[in-house]
N, C-alpha and C positions, 0 to 999 in steps of 0.2 A: 531847733529845740528838740532835745531827746526826750522820748516818752518811754517809761519803763513798761516793757511788754510782759513782765512776769505775772502781774495780776490778770492781764488779759489771757495769758496762757492757762492760768489756773481756772478762770471762768470757762474758757474753751474746753478744757479737759473735763470739768464737771458737766458741761452741757453735752459733751460727747457721751459720757456715761449715762446721763438721763435719757438721751436720744436712744442709746442702745437698749436701756431698760424698757422704754415704751415700745420699741419695735419688737423685742423678744416677747414681751407680754402679749402684744397683738397677734404675733404669729403662733405662739406655742400654747397659750392658756386654753384656748378652745379645744385644741387637739388633746391636751392633757385631760380635760373634762370628759371628752369622748372616750378616751382609753380607760379612764377610771370607771365610768359607768359601764363600759363593756366588760371590764374585769369583774365588777360586782355581779353583773348578769351571768357571767360564766360560772361564778361560784354558786349562784342560786340554782343554775341548771345542774351543776355537779351534785348538789345536795338532793335535788329532786330525783336524779338518776340513781343515787346510792343512798337510800333511805336509812341504811345502817349507821351512817355518819351524822353527827350533829354539827352545828356551826362552830362550836368551840373546838372540836377535834380537827375540823378543817383549818381553822385559824392557827392551831398549833402546828399543823403540818406545813402551812405556808411560812410560819416563822422558822421552821427547820430549814426550808428551802432558802430563805433569805440569809440565814446564818451560814449555810454552806457556800452560797455565792460570795458572801463577804470574806470567807476564808480562802477563796480562790478555787473552790471545788465546783465544777460545772454540774448542775443537777441532771443534765441530759446524759444519756449513755449509761454506762455501768462502771463497775470498779476497775475494769481493764483500761480505762482512759489513761493516757500518758501522764506522768507526774509533772506537776508544775515546777518542781525543784530538781529536775535533772540538770546536768551541767549547762546545756545550751540555754534552757529557760532561766537558770540562775545567772548566767552571764548577761542575758537580756535584762533581767531585773536589776542587776548591778549597774548597768548602763542607764536605766531609767532613774536610779537613785542619784548618781553623780551629776546627771544632766538636769535634775530637778523636774523631769517630765511627770513622774508620779501618776501613772494611769489610774491607780486606785483599785484595779481589779484583783491585785495580788499584793499581799503584805505579810511580814513575818508574824506568826501566831504564837511563837514561844517567847518567853521573857528574855532568854539569852539572844535570840535572833533580833528582838526589838532593840536591846541594848547595843548589840554589835552594829545594827543599822544606823543608830544615832551617831556613833563614833566614826563609822565608815563614811557617812555623809559629811560629818564635821571636817574630815580631812579630804574627802573625795571631791566635794563641791568646789573648794578653792583650787584643787589640782586640775579639775576639769576646766574651770575658768581660765587658769593659766595656760593650759593646753590650747583651748580655743582662741585665746588672745594671741598666742604665738603663731598658731595656724592662720589666724586672720591677718597678722602682720606679714606673714609670708605671702598671702594672697594680695595684700595691699602693696607690698614691695614689688610684686610681679606687675601690678598695674602701673606703678610709678616707673618701673623699668621700661615698660611699653611706651609710656608717655614720653620719656626722655629719648627712647630709640627712634620714635617717629617724630620727625621734625616738622612735617607739614601740618598746617592748621586743620583741625577736624579729624585727623587720623587717630588721635588718642581717644576721642569720643567713639569712633568706630570700633576700636579694640575693646573699650569698656562695654559697648553694646554687645559685642561678640561674647565677652566674658559673662555678662548677665544672661544672655540667651542660652549659652552653653550650660551654665549652672541651672537655669530654669528647666532645661530639658533633662539634665541628669538627675536632679533632685525633686522636681515637682511634676514633670510631665510623664516621663517613662516609668518611674516606680509605681504609680497607680495602675498601669497596665499589668505589671507583675502581680501586684496585690489582688487585682480583679481576677486574674487567672487562677492564682493559688487559693485565695480565700472565697471566691465566688461572689465577691462584691460587684456592684456596678462601678463604672469608672468614676462617677461623682462621689461615691462613698470612698473609693480609694484615694481620690484627690483630697477629700475632706480629712481622712486619716493622715495623709502625708503632711498637710499644712499644720494640722492641730499638733502633730508630733514634733515637727521641726521647729515650730514656734514655742515649744515647751509648754503649751497649754495643757495637753494631755488629759482630756476628759475621761477616757477609759471606756467610752461607749463602743469604740472599735479598737481592737488589739489583735495583732497578728499572732497566728499560731495557737489559737484558743478553741477552735472548733473541734469537738471530740469526734465528729464524723469524718474528719479528714486526716490523712496520714502525711505528715510533714517530714522532710529530710532533716536529719539531726542538726545541721548547721544553719538551718533556715533563719531562726531567730538571732543567731550569732551574727550572721551576715547582715541582718536587718539592723542590729545594734551598731555595727561598723558604719553602715550607710547613714544612720542617724547622727553619729559623731561628725562626719564630714559635712553632712547637710546642715547641721547646726552652725558650723563655722561659716559656711557660705551664706545662710540666711541671716545670721547675726551681722555679717558684713553688709548685706543689703539693708537691713534695718538701721545700721549705723549711718549709712549713706543717706537714707531717707530722713533720719533724725537731723543730720547735719544740714540737709537741704531745707528742712522745715525751720530750723533755727535761723539759718541765713535769710530765709524769706521773711521771718518775723522781724529780724534786725533791720532788713531793708525797708520793711513796711512801717515800722514804728521808730526807727532810728535814722530815718532818711534826712540827710543834711539839706540845707537850703541851696539847691542846685543853682538857682539864679544868681545868688551872691557868689558862689564858688566859681561859676562860669564867668561872671563879670570880673572877678578878681584875676582869673586866669587870662582873660582877654587883655585886661589892663596891663598885666605884667608882661605879656608877650608883645603888646604894641609899643609900650614905652621902652626906650633904651635904658640900659642899666646906668643908674646915677651913682656917682661917687658918694660914699658915706662922709658927711660933714658933721663934725662935733660942734654943737653950739653950746657954749658955756652958759650956765644960769646966771 
């Protein structure tokens, strides 16, 4: 008897979201309260040290800082900071638009730029999906070719494992080392940025090439954008394989046929000799 696993999948999906919400709340809420209290304490200390300011003036200045950050202007440093809209940074931004990463640390501030961004994404996102789909097909065809080329059992799995390990090294293990060296992050922070970026989650808490105290080579963010595109194709293929395995597991779990009857029928057909078909009239 077949059981529909769709309602169970929906319940499992909702349970996974609820579980994530509870864990994130448990891990982050207390830290947020601590940082909020610490920030209020720092504002009080600032007002005590500079008695010429009142709370309203300080709040207005904090608002100016927040607006500057939202517009992509880093409050640190001075006016000599490199532009967020030079060609290299603009190329990187265009890549985050079509790949739907959307870090959120930088966005168009002019009406013309916002309108262009809408139409650019309208055509760019399908183009990016088509490109990644074609690239994924090429990678998948490469795996199928390896599977056909290797005739011995188990060799295809070995080559698949090599493919996954190589991609993991190229896109998840080695890049954090580069980002740690260039950006001054820890390896954990670099790995966090790498996965959040390639999975298109893109929180924007870590973004390459935004530290005003560092001097980056002009093509740094452009090379990062190219790495993102190929990393997206590889990780999307891995996610697709994982989704297929999960669907097959659910189908085997809930659509499992009666093996005892099937095995019995098979044994009976194999043991009994083939009988001629006889037509018995009614």
